[in-house]
PANU-732680 format. One record per residue (C-alpha): residue in three letters; chain; residue number from 1; x, y, z. Coordinates in nm, 2 decimals, padded with zeros to 4 digits. Last residue first. Example, Ala and Ser with C-alpha at 12.3 -4.5 7.8 and 13.67 -1.06 7.14 Angstrom:
BEGIN
R,code,unit,pos,x,y,z
R,SER,A,2,01.37,-00.11,00.71
R,ALA,A,1,01.23,-00.45,00.78
! end
This chain:
BEGIN
R,code,unit,pos,x,y,z
R,UNK,A,486,-04.39,00.78,03.69
R,UNK,A,485,-04.33,01.00,04.00
R,UNK,A,484,-03.96,01.06,03.92
R,UNK,A,483,-04.04,01.16,03.56
R,UNK,A,482,-04.32,01.39,03.65
R,UNK,A,481,-04.11,01.56,03.92
R,UNK,A,480,-03.82,01.61,03.68
R,UNK,A,479,-04.05,01.76,03.41
R,UNK,A,478,-04.21,02.00,03.66
R,UNK,A,477,-03.87,02.10,03.81
R,UNK,A,476,-03.71,02.17,03.48
R,UNK,A,475,-03.99,02.36,03.31
R,UNK,A,474,-04.04,02.56,03.63
R,UNK,A,473,-03.68,02.68,03.63
R,UNK,A,472,-03.76,03.05,03.56
R,UNK,A,471,-03.96,03.08,03.88
R,UNK,A,470,-03.66,02.96,04.08
R,UNK,A,469,-03.43,03.23,03.94
R,UNK,A,468,-03.30,03.38,04.26
R,UNK,A,467,-03.34,03.05,04.44
R,UNK,A,466,-03.13,02.85,04.19
R,UNK,A,465,-02.80,02.95,04.36
R,UNK,A,464,-02.89,02.75,04.67
R,UNK,A,463,-02.52,02.67,04.73
R,UNK,A,462,-02.25,02.83,04.51
R,UNK,A,461,-02.22,03.13,04.74
R,UNK,A,460,-02.09,02.90,05.01
R,UNK,A,459,-01.72,02.96,04.95
R,UNK,A,458,-01.43,02.73,04.89
R,UNK,A,457,-01.11,02.92,04.80
R,UNK,A,456,-01.06,03.03,04.44
R,UNK,A,455,-00.88,02.88,04.14
R,UNK,A,454,-01.15,02.62,04.12
R,UNK,A,453,-01.40,02.87,03.99
R,UNK,A,452,-01.21,03.00,03.69
R,UNK,A,451,-01.16,02.67,03.50
R,UNK,A,450,-01.49,02.52,03.62
R,UNK,A,449,-01.61,02.50,03.26
R,UNK,A,448,-01.35,02.22,03.20
R,UNK,A,447,-00.99,02.21,03.10
R,UNK,A,446,-00.82,02.24,03.44
R,UNK,A,445,-00.44,02.17,03.46
R,UNK,A,444,-00.27,02.21,03.80
R,UNK,A,443,-00.14,02.55,03.90
R,UNK,A,442,-00.20,02.48,04.27
R,UNK,A,441,-00.32,02.76,04.49
R,UNK,A,440,-00.68,02.66,04.46
R,UNK,A,439,-00.61,02.33,04.63
R,UNK,A,438,-00.54,02.50,04.97
R,UNK,A,437,-00.79,02.27,05.14
R,UNK,A,436,-00.56,01.99,05.02
R,UNK,A,435,-00.29,02.12,05.26
R,UNK,A,434,-00.47,01.98,05.56
R,UNK,A,433,-00.36,01.62,05.47
R,UNK,A,432,-00.59,01.33,05.54
R,UNK,A,431,-00.45,00.98,05.54
R,UNK,A,430,-00.51,00.74,05.25
R,UNK,A,429,-00.70,00.41,05.21
R,UNK,A,428,-00.91,00.54,04.92
R,UNK,A,427,-01.23,00.53,05.12
R,UNK,A,426,-01.04,00.70,05.41
R,UNK,A,425,-00.95,00.97,05.16
R,UNK,A,424,-01.31,01.03,05.06
R,UNK,A,423,-01.43,01.03,05.42
R,UNK,A,422,-01.15,01.27,05.53
R,UNK,A,421,-01.25,01.49,05.23
R,UNK,A,420,-01.60,01.51,05.37
R,UNK,A,419,-01.49,01.59,05.73
R,UNK,A,418,-01.25,01.86,05.60
R,UNK,A,417,-01.48,02.01,05.35
R,UNK,A,416,-01.79,02.05,05.58
R,UNK,A,415,-02.00,02.32,05.42
R,UNK,A,414,-01.86,02.31,05.06
R,UNK,A,413,-01.80,01.93,05.04
R,UNK,A,412,-02.12,01.87,05.24
R,UNK,A,411,-02.32,02.07,04.98
R,UNK,A,410,-02.15,01.89,04.69
R,UNK,A,409,-02.28,01.56,04.84
R,UNK,A,408,-02.10,01.24,04.91
R,UNK,A,407,-02.16,00.88,04.80
R,UNK,A,406,-01.88,00.62,04.84
R,UNK,A,405,-01.92,00.34,04.59
R,UNK,A,404,-01.77,00.00,04.69
R,UNK,A,403,-02.00,00.02,04.99
R,UNK,A,402,-02.29,-00.11,04.79
R,UNK,A,401,-02.20,-00.24,04.44
R,UNK,A,400,-02.53,-00.36,04.33
R,UNK,A,399,-02.77,-00.11,04.49
R,UNK,A,398,-02.53,00.17,04.42
R,UNK,A,397,-02.50,00.07,04.06
R,UNK,A,396,-02.88,00.09,04.01
R,UNK,A,395,-02.89,00.42,04.19
R,UNK,A,394,-02.63,00.56,03.94
R,UNK,A,393,-02.84,00.42,03.65
R,UNK,A,392,-03.15,00.59,03.76
R,UNK,A,391,-02.95,00.91,03.83
R,UNK,A,390,-02.83,00.91,03.47
R,UNK,A,389,-03.19,00.87,03.35
R,UNK,A,388,-03.33,01.14,03.57
R,UNK,A,387,-03.05,01.40,03.51
R,UNK,A,386,-03.08,01.36,03.14
R,UNK,A,385,-03.45,01.40,03.13
R,UNK,A,384,-03.44,01.70,03.37
R,UNK,A,383,-03.18,01.87,03.15
R,UNK,A,382,-03.39,01.80,02.85
R,UNK,A,381,-03.68,01.98,03.01
R,UNK,A,380,-03.46,02.28,03.08
R,UNK,A,379,-03.31,02.30,02.72
R,UNK,A,378,-02.96,02.39,02.63
R,UNK,A,377,-02.79,02.13,02.85
R,UNK,A,376,-02.91,01.83,02.66
R,UNK,A,375,-02.68,01.90,02.37
R,UNK,A,374,-02.35,01.88,02.56
R,UNK,A,373,-02.10,02.05,02.33
R,UNK,A,372,-01.73,01.99,02.40
R,UNK,A,371,-01.66,02.34,02.54
R,UNK,A,370,-01.97,02.34,02.76
R,UNK,A,369,-02.14,02.67,02.75
R,UNK,A,368,-02.26,02.71,03.11
R,UNK,A,367,-02.58,02.87,03.23
R,UNK,A,366,-02.81,02.58,03.18
R,UNK,A,365,-02.57,02.34,03.35
R,UNK,A,364,-02.54,02.56,03.66
R,UNK,A,363,-02.92,02.60,03.68
R,UNK,A,362,-02.97,02.23,03.65
R,UNK,A,361,-02.72,02.16,03.93
R,UNK,A,360,-02.87,02.42,04.16
R,UNK,A,359,-03.22,02.27,04.09
R,UNK,A,358,-03.09,01.91,04.15
R,UNK,A,357,-02.91,01.99,04.48
R,UNK,A,356,-02.58,01.82,04.42
R,UNK,A,355,-02.44,01.46,04.40
R,UNK,A,354,-02.09,01.32,04.42
R,UNK,A,353,-02.01,00.96,04.35
R,UNK,A,352,-01.68,00.82,04.46
R,UNK,A,351,-01.52,00.50,04.33
R,UNK,A,350,-01.19,00.37,04.48
R,UNK,A,349,-01.00,00.13,04.26
R,UNK,A,348,-00.90,-00.22,04.40
R,UNK,A,347,-01.11,-00.43,04.17
R,UNK,A,346,-01.01,-00.23,03.86
R,UNK,A,345,-01.13,-00.45,03.57
R,UNK,A,344,-01.42,-00.60,03.77
R,UNK,A,343,-01.56,-00.30,03.95
R,UNK,A,342,-01.49,-00.08,03.65
R,UNK,A,341,-01.70,-00.31,03.43
R,UNK,A,340,-02.00,-00.27,03.66
R,UNK,A,339,-01.93,00.10,03.69
R,UNK,A,338,-01.94,00.15,03.31
R,UNK,A,337,-02.22,00.38,03.22
R,UNK,A,336,-02.14,00.62,03.51
R,UNK,A,335,-01.79,00.65,03.37
R,UNK,A,334,-01.94,00.84,03.07
R,UNK,A,333,-01.87,01.19,03.23
R,UNK,A,332,-01.50,01.13,03.28
R,UNK,A,331,-01.39,01.20,03.63
R,UNK,A,330,-01.06,01.01,03.65
R,UNK,A,329,-00.84,01.10,03.94
R,UNK,A,328,-00.49,00.96,03.91
R,UNK,A,327,-00.31,00.72,04.15
R,UNK,A,326,00.06,00.77,04.18
R,UNK,A,325,00.35,00.56,04.04
R,UNK,A,324,00.20,00.51,03.70
R,UNK,A,323,00.32,00.86,03.60
R,UNK,A,322,00.08,01.05,03.39
R,UNK,A,321,00.02,01.15,03.03
R,UNK,A,320,00.13,00.87,02.80
R,UNK,A,319,00.11,00.63,03.09
R,UNK,A,318,-00.27,00.67,03.11
R,UNK,A,317,-00.31,00.54,02.76
R,UNK,A,316,-00.10,00.24,02.84
R,UNK,A,315,-00.29,00.18,03.16
R,UNK,A,314,-00.63,00.20,02.99
R,UNK,A,313,-00.51,-00.04,02.71
R,UNK,A,312,-00.38,-00.29,02.96
R,UNK,A,311,-00.70,-00.28,03.17
R,UNK,A,310,-00.92,-00.32,02.87
R,UNK,A,309,-00.70,-00.60,02.74
R,UNK,A,308,-00.70,-00.78,03.08
R,UNK,A,307,-01.08,-00.74,03.10
R,UNK,A,306,-01.13,-00.90,02.76
R,UNK,A,305,-00.89,-01.19,02.85
R,UNK,A,304,-01.07,-01.24,03.18
R,UNK,A,303,-01.40,-01.24,02.99
R,UNK,A,302,-01.29,-01.52,02.76
R,UNK,A,301,-01.17,-01.72,03.06
R,UNK,A,300,-01.51,-01.68,03.23
R,UNK,A,299,-01.70,-01.81,02.93
R,UNK,A,298,-01.93,-01.57,02.76
R,UNK,A,297,-02.30,-01.50,02.82
R,UNK,A,296,-02.22,-01.27,03.11
R,UNK,A,295,-02.05,-01.04,02.87
R,UNK,A,294,-02.38,-00.95,02.72
R,UNK,A,293,-02.41,-00.58,02.82
R,UNK,A,292,-02.05,-00.52,02.71
R,UNK,A,291,-02.14,-00.66,02.37
R,UNK,A,290,-02.41,-00.39,02.33
R,UNK,A,289,-02.19,-00.12,02.48
R,UNK,A,288,-01.92,-00.16,02.22
R,UNK,A,287,-01.62,-00.39,02.21
R,UNK,A,286,-01.39,-00.18,01.99
R,UNK,A,285,-01.46,00.13,02.19
R,UNK,A,284,-01.38,-00.02,02.53
R,UNK,A,283,-01.03,00.11,02.58
R,UNK,A,282,-01.11,00.44,02.42
R,UNK,A,281,-01.41,00.50,02.65
R,UNK,A,280,-01.20,00.38,02.95
R,UNK,A,279,-00.93,00.63,02.87
R,UNK,A,278,-01.17,00.92,02.83
R,UNK,A,277,-00.96,01.14,03.06
R,UNK,A,276,-01.20,01.40,03.20
R,UNK,A,275,-00.96,01.52,03.47
R,UNK,A,274,-00.65,01.39,03.65
R,UNK,A,273,-00.37,01.51,03.87
R,UNK,A,272,-00.15,01.28,04.08
R,UNK,A,271,-00.23,01.16,04.43
R,UNK,A,270,00.03,01.10,04.70
R,UNK,A,269,00.09,01.46,04.82
R,UNK,A,268,-00.28,01.54,04.82
R,UNK,A,267,-00.37,01.84,04.59
R,UNK,A,266,-00.51,01.60,04.34
R,UNK,A,265,-00.79,01.52,04.59
R,UNK,A,264,-00.89,01.88,04.60
R,UNK,A,263,-00.87,01.93,04.23
R,UNK,A,262,-01.08,01.62,04.16
R,UNK,A,261,-01.34,01.73,04.42
R,UNK,A,260,-01.37,02.07,04.25
R,UNK,A,259,-01.39,01.91,03.91
R,UNK,A,258,-01.66,01.67,04.01
R,UNK,A,257,-01.87,01.94,04.19
R,UNK,A,256,-02.21,01.87,04.04
R,UNK,A,255,-02.15,02.09,03.73
R,UNK,A,254,-02.17,01.79,03.50
R,UNK,A,253,-02.34,01.49,03.67
R,UNK,A,252,-02.13,01.27,03.90
R,UNK,A,251,-01.90,00.98,03.92
R,UNK,A,250,-01.54,01.01,04.04
R,UNK,A,249,-01.30,00.72,03.97
R,UNK,A,248,-00.98,00.70,04.16
R,UNK,A,247,-00.72,00.53,03.94
R,UNK,A,246,-00.52,00.23,04.07
R,UNK,A,245,-00.17,00.28,04.21
R,UNK,A,244,-00.05,-00.08,04.30
R,UNK,A,243,-00.32,-00.22,04.08
R,UNK,A,242,-00.48,-00.55,04.20
R,UNK,A,241,-00.38,-00.87,04.02
R,UNK,A,240,-00.66,-01.11,04.01
R,UNK,A,239,-00.89,-00.94,03.76
R,UNK,A,238,-01.24,-00.99,03.86
R,UNK,A,237,-01.46,-01.27,03.71
R,UNK,A,236,-01.81,-01.21,03.57
R,UNK,A,235,-02.10,-01.44,03.67
R,UNK,A,234,-02.19,-01.25,03.99
R,UNK,A,233,-02.19,-00.92,03.80
R,UNK,A,232,-02.45,-01.05,03.55
R,UNK,A,231,-02.66,-01.21,03.82
R,UNK,A,230,-02.67,-00.88,04.01
R,UNK,A,229,-02.78,-00.69,03.70
R,UNK,A,228,-02.60,-00.56,03.40
R,UNK,A,227,-02.85,-00.67,03.14
R,UNK,A,226,-03.16,-00.48,03.24
R,UNK,A,225,-02.99,-00.18,03.39
R,UNK,A,224,-02.76,-00.14,03.09
R,UNK,A,223,-03.04,-00.18,02.84
R,UNK,A,222,-03.26,00.06,03.03
R,UNK,A,221,-02.99,00.33,03.03
R,UNK,A,220,-02.97,00.31,02.65
R,UNK,A,219,-03.35,00.31,02.62
R,UNK,A,218,-03.37,00.63,02.82
R,UNK,A,217,-03.10,00.80,02.62
R,UNK,A,216,-03.28,00.71,02.29
R,UNK,A,215,-03.61,00.83,02.44
R,UNK,A,214,-03.45,01.16,02.56
R,UNK,A,213,-03.30,01.25,02.22
R,UNK,A,212,-03.07,01.54,02.26
R,UNK,A,211,-02.96,01.82,02.03
R,UNK,A,210,-03.18,01.67,01.75
R,UNK,A,209,-03.48,01.90,01.81
R,UNK,A,208,-03.25,02.20,01.82
R,UNK,A,207,-03.08,02.40,02.09
R,UNK,A,206,-02.76,02.60,02.04
R,UNK,A,205,-02.90,02.94,01.94
R,UNK,A,204,-03.18,02.90,02.20
R,UNK,A,203,-02.92,02.82,02.47
R,UNK,A,202,-02.75,03.15,02.41
R,UNK,A,201,-03.07,03.34,02.43
R,UNK,A,200,-03.17,03.15,02.74
R,UNK,A,199,-02.84,03.24,02.90
R,UNK,A,198,-02.91,03.61,02.82
R,UNK,A,197,-03.26,03.59,02.97
R,UNK,A,196,-03.13,03.41,03.28
R,UNK,A,195,-02.87,03.68,03.33
R,UNK,A,194,-03.14,03.95,03.31
R,UNK,A,193,-03.32,03.77,03.59
R,UNK,A,192,-03.00,03.73,03.79
R,UNK,A,191,-02.90,04.09,03.79
R,UNK,A,190,-02.65,04.04,04.08
R,UNK,A,189,-02.36,04.23,03.92
R,UNK,A,188,-02.17,03.90,03.88
R,UNK,A,187,-02.48,03.73,03.74
R,UNK,A,186,-02.50,03.99,03.47
R,UNK,A,185,-02.14,03.93,03.37
R,UNK,A,184,-02.21,03.55,03.35
R,UNK,A,183,-02.51,03.62,03.13
R,UNK,A,182,-02.30,03.83,02.90
R,UNK,A,181,-02.05,03.55,02.87
R,UNK,A,180,-02.33,03.30,02.80
R,UNK,A,179,-02.46,03.54,02.54
R,UNK,A,178,-02.12,03.57,02.38
R,UNK,A,177,-02.08,03.19,02.36
R,UNK,A,176,-02.38,03.17,02.13
R,UNK,A,175,-02.21,03.37,01.85
R,UNK,A,174,-02.10,03.07,01.64
R,UNK,A,173,-02.45,02.93,01.68
R,UNK,A,172,-02.54,03.20,01.42
R,UNK,A,171,-02.85,03.41,01.50
R,UNK,A,170,-02.69,03.75,01.43
R,UNK,A,169,-02.94,04.03,01.50
R,UNK,A,168,-02.84,04.11,01.86
R,UNK,A,167,-02.46,04.04,01.84
R,UNK,A,166,-02.35,04.40,01.76
R,UNK,A,165,-02.61,04.55,02.01
R,UNK,A,164,-02.48,04.30,02.27
R,UNK,A,163,-02.14,04.47,02.26
R,UNK,A,162,-02.25,04.76,02.48
R,UNK,A,161,-02.29,04.53,02.78
R,UNK,A,160,-01.96,04.36,02.71
R,UNK,A,159,-01.78,04.70,02.71
R,UNK,A,158,-01.95,04.84,03.02
R,UNK,A,157,-01.87,04.52,03.21
R,UNK,A,156,-01.51,04.54,03.08
R,UNK,A,155,-01.47,04.89,03.22
R,UNK,A,154,-01.59,04.77,03.56
R,UNK,A,153,-01.80,05.01,03.76
R,UNK,A,152,-02.10,04.76,03.77
R,UNK,A,151,-01.87,04.47,03.86
R,UNK,A,150,-01.74,04.17,03.66
R,UNK,A,149,-01.53,03.89,03.82
R,UNK,A,148,-01.30,03.77,03.54
R,UNK,A,147,-01.20,03.41,03.49
R,UNK,A,146,-01.49,03.25,03.31
R,UNK,A,145,-01.59,03.59,03.15
R,UNK,A,144,-01.25,03.60,02.97
R,UNK,A,143,-01.31,03.26,02.81
R,UNK,A,142,-01.67,03.36,02.71
R,UNK,A,141,-01.56,03.69,02.56
R,UNK,A,140,-01.29,03.51,02.37
R,UNK,A,139,-01.55,03.26,02.24
R,UNK,A,138,-01.76,03.54,02.11
R,UNK,A,137,-01.48,03.72,01.92
R,UNK,A,136,-01.69,04.02,01.81
R,UNK,A,135,-01.47,04.26,02.00
R,UNK,A,134,-01.16,04.17,01.79
R,UNK,A,133,-00.89,04.43,01.88
R,UNK,A,132,-01.03,04.52,02.23
R,UNK,A,131,-01.18,04.17,02.29
R,UNK,A,130,-00.84,04.01,02.22
R,UNK,A,129,-00.64,04.25,02.44
R,UNK,A,128,-00.87,04.17,02.74
R,UNK,A,127,-00.80,03.80,02.66
R,UNK,A,126,-00.42,03.84,02.67
R,UNK,A,125,-00.41,04.04,02.99
R,UNK,A,124,-00.67,03.81,03.15
R,UNK,A,123,-00.46,03.51,03.08
R,UNK,A,122,-00.16,03.68,03.25
R,UNK,A,121,-00.37,03.76,03.55
R,UNK,A,120,-00.51,03.40,03.57
R,UNK,A,119,-00.20,03.20,03.54
R,UNK,A,118,-00.39,02.90,03.68
R,UNK,A,117,-00.29,02.63,03.43
R,UNK,A,116,-00.60,02.64,03.22
R,UNK,A,115,-00.61,03.02,03.23
R,UNK,A,114,-00.27,03.03,03.07
R,UNK,A,113,-00.39,02.80,02.79
R,UNK,A,112,-00.70,03.02,02.71
R,UNK,A,111,-00.52,03.35,02.72
R,UNK,A,110,-00.24,03.22,02.50
R,UNK,A,109,-00.47,03.08,02.24
R,UNK,A,108,-00.69,03.40,02.24
R,UNK,A,107,-00.38,03.62,02.20
R,UNK,A,106,-00.25,03.42,01.91
R,UNK,A,105,-00.59,03.39,01.74
R,UNK,A,104,-00.65,03.76,01.79
R,UNK,A,103,-00.33,03.88,01.63
R,UNK,A,102,00.02,03.98,01.77
R,UNK,A,101,00.19,03.83,01.47
R,UNK,A,100,00.57,03.91,01.47
R,UNK,A,99,00.67,03.95,01.83
R,UNK,A,98,00.36,03.78,01.98
R,UNK,A,97,00.44,03.48,01.76
R,UNK,A,96,00.73,03.38,01.99
R,UNK,A,95,00.46,03.28,02.25
R,UNK,A,94,00.30,03.01,02.03
R,UNK,A,93,00.55,02.72,02.08
R,UNK,A,92,00.63,02.80,02.44
R,UNK,A,91,00.26,02.80,02.52
R,UNK,A,90,00.21,02.46,02.36
R,UNK,A,89,00.51,02.32,02.54
R,UNK,A,88,00.37,02.44,02.87
R,UNK,A,87,00.03,02.30,02.80
R,UNK,A,86,00.13,01.94,02.72
R,UNK,A,85,-00.20,01.81,02.83
R,UNK,A,84,-00.26,01.62,02.49
R,UNK,A,83,-00.52,01.88,02.40
R,UNK,A,82,-00.26,02.15,02.47
R,UNK,A,81,-00.01,01.98,02.24
R,UNK,A,80,-00.27,01.95,01.97
R,UNK,A,79,-00.36,02.32,02.01
R,UNK,A,78,00.01,02.40,01.97
R,UNK,A,77,00.01,02.22,01.64
R,UNK,A,76,-00.28,02.43,01.51
R,UNK,A,75,-00.12,02.75,01.64
R,UNK,A,74,00.21,02.68,01.46
R,UNK,A,73,00.02,02.59,01.14
R,UNK,A,72,-00.16,02.93,01.15
R,UNK,A,71,00.16,03.11,01.22
R,UNK,A,70,00.36,02.95,00.93
R,UNK,A,69,00.72,02.94,01.03
R,UNK,A,68,00.76,02.56,01.04
R,UNK,A,67,00.60,02.50,00.70
R,UNK,A,66,00.62,02.12,00.63
R,UNK,A,65,00.78,02.06,00.97
R,UNK,A,64,00.46,02.15,01.14
R,UNK,A,63,00.27,01.85,01.00
R,UNK,A,62,00.55,01.62,01.09
R,UNK,A,61,00.55,01.77,01.44
R,UNK,A,60,00.18,01.72,01.45
R,UNK,A,59,00.23,01.35,01.38
R,UNK,A,58,00.46,01.32,01.68
R,UNK,A,57,00.22,01.49,01.91
R,UNK,A,56,-00.07,01.27,01.78
R,UNK,A,55,00.15,00.96,01.82
R,UNK,A,54,00.21,01.04,02.19
R,UNK,A,53,-00.16,01.12,02.24
R,UNK,A,52,-00.31,00.81,02.09
R,UNK,A,51,-00.65,00.86,02.25
R,UNK,A,50,-00.86,00.75,01.96
R,UNK,A,49,-00.97,01.09,01.84
R,UNK,A,48,-00.63,01.24,01.91
R,UNK,A,47,-00.47,01.00,01.65
R,UNK,A,46,-00.74,01.09,01.40
R,UNK,A,45,-00.67,01.46,01.45
R,UNK,A,44,-00.30,01.40,01.39
R,UNK,A,43,-00.37,01.19,01.08
R,UNK,A,42,-00.56,01.48,00.94
R,UNK,A,41,-00.27,01.72,00.99
R,UNK,A,40,-00.02,01.46,00.85
R,UNK,A,39,-00.23,01.49,00.53
R,UNK,A,38,-00.05,01.82,00.48
R,UNK,A,37,00.26,01.64,00.34
R,UNK,A,36,00.20,01.26,00.36
R,UNK,A,35,00.54,01.12,00.27
R,UNK,A,34,00.57,00.85,00.54
R,UNK,A,33,00.86,00.86,00.78
R,UNK,A,32,00.86,00.48,00.80
R,UNK,A,31,00.82,00.48,01.17
R,UNK,A,30,00.56,00.75,01.17
R,UNK,A,29,00.34,00.57,00.92
R,UNK,A,28,00.39,00.25,01.12
R,UNK,A,27,00.27,00.42,01.44
R,UNK,A,26,-00.04,00.55,01.26
R,UNK,A,25,-00.10,00.20,01.12
R,UNK,A,24,-00.08,00.04,01.47
R,UNK,A,23,-00.31,00.30,01.62
R,UNK,A,22,-00.57,00.25,01.35
R,UNK,A,21,-00.56,-00.13,01.38
R,UNK,A,20,-00.61,-00.10,01.76
R,UNK,A,19,-00.88,00.17,01.71
R,UNK,A,18,-01.11,-00.05,01.50
R,UNK,A,17,-01.42,00.16,01.58
R,UNK,A,16,-01.54,00.14,01.22
R,UNK,A,15,-01.49,00.51,01.16
R,UNK,A,14,-01.14,00.49,01.31
R,UNK,A,13,-01.05,00.20,01.09
R,UNK,A,12,-01.16,00.38,00.78
R,UNK,A,11,-00.97,00.70,00.87
R,UNK,A,10,-00.66,00.49,00.94
R,UNK,A,9,-00.71,00.31,00.60
R,UNK,A,8,-00.69,00.65,00.43
R,UNK,A,7,-00.34,00.70,00.58
R,UNK,A,6,-00.23,00.36,00.46
R,UNK,A,5,-00.36,00.44,00.11
R,UNK,A,4,-00.17,00.77,00.12
R,UNK,A,3,00.16,00.60,00.22
R,UNK,A,2,00.11,00.35,-00.07
R,UNK,A,1,00.00,00.00,00.00
! end
């Protein structure tokens, strides 16, 4: 096969969920120094899509080598580094462009990446400059709003308020982030009703009838609950060799406090960082949920082989970004779908579920523009549907796994942080360290909507936030009550 044919086979394998074949071919293309020219850019994205971070970085270097001084190409390759958690290298690659091409894309990239590692003031400097030279950069306004506390006498507040006139008649989804930014500004100045109107406008630009299909989601959860029952778990073997430093799995709805808990735990001297890592999703991609639901129909030896491969793939992916000498904190959203599998593949791993007042949780989801697009979050009734079905599954796991899953609440984490963290660490077999309450001083990587919030000390202002807009959340509360009483 020619180099281009091999490259095309990678795309085919990725589409068909044949990630092992795709990874092997990408590695072969790199080893033979294939002549792919700009196609290295596409291979880089494919490598990222299957969690092959080291190969993605190496592919991006091939892509950059074609025109190493081209600013757009430099930023594209730096974005790959950032996505692979190599933030410092990404910043170092782009920073020299400030001398020769001090443009919005350069400024926005540096503002975003510096905010992710806690360099808040420097991030603000870059982002303030962006919105001065490119005031219609909706995503830059959103990134700035996440880390900037607006006030009524604030020059930026005056600027963002005036900017709504320029966005008012443009219905493009590209502009949706601006309305979320303006909503955040209104929240900061205590105009919650106006904030709700702005968030609603942003959600309206993003929502469509195919954003989220409640019936499809409900059926998906039903299939897991029906197949992965007590009998199913009893038939499945557990891996014999426990991990020396297994992951810590955090389960929870978006905006329920998972990032806060992860940052707190990662501040412990014996725990590494973490985040939404997707390793398990990549490791199970070739199997598929339907086959996972029917593992109990297989022989025990066959399942052990499956579990060993999943475990091996997870650890290999993990080793690309973290040391294996410390536990990491994995808070990937889809983990709730795989707790049965986790209990068998990682028999010594701690599992913690965090819950939050549903109305507070819903309001927080509605007012956040998720960087990876979560379709259900743009409609209050859909938020209720999503919460209900995910909680049904979480309760199912709790009934099957019992004490294996420690359940805590966001409210306890805020009101009683020391006692709650002691429970978490005891569940993990670790001693409490007072330093973890200073988690906000760490410059650990945060790439979620909580990027600004977790850089501040704990405060109780995040509890009962829904009360000021309670009347606007009727669609959520009514739908959730109907679902739970059915």
